[in-house]
N, C-alpha and C positions, 0 to 999 in steps of 0.2 A: 639702510644704510650698510654698505659693506665695510667690514672691517679689513684692513690691509694687514699680509702678513710680515711679520719681523723677520728679522735676519735670522734670528735662533730657529724660529718655525720653518722657514724655506730650507734651512740645514737639516732639519731633522726630516721634512717630508722628501728633500733629495736622497737622505740616507735610508730610510724608509724604502721610497721607490726601488732602489738599487737592489734590496732583499728581497721584493715580490717576485715572484718569476712567473706566476699565473693569476689572472683574474679571480680564479674560485678560491684565492688565500683572503680577498678583501674581506668576507664578512666576518673574519676572525680580528682582523686588524682595525679596521674603521671606525667601529663604534666606539673602544676605546679610546683612540686617539682623537677622535670628535670631544669626546669630553674631556682630555687633558688639553687640548688647545681651544677649547670653549668654541667650538664650530659645530656645523652640522654634520652628519655621515655625510650627505649628498656634496658637502663643499669638500671634504677631505678626499672623497672618491676621485672627485673632478680634477683635484689639483694633482693627484698620483696619476690620474689617466692622462693628463696634459704632459706630465713629465715623460711618461713612456713613449706617448707619441712622438714628443721631440727627441727621444732618443732612438726613433726608428721603428718603433713597435706598433705595428697595424693592427687594427681589430681589437683595442684594449679598450670592450664595454663591458662593463662590470656587472654582473648578474645582481637581481634586486634580493 
């Protein structure tokens, strides 16, 4: 069952997305953020990727 993101989580994800300039930065950020938010690393990466795509950035596929 999926857990919906709270308003505070969405604000945090929006802010973090604005600070990331390259997908290579993700391995340093997403594990800690996943623990803090009680989510999986993949879920956080997906949220940030979706936000980047909605801002017009294409090719935001994160390295594993």
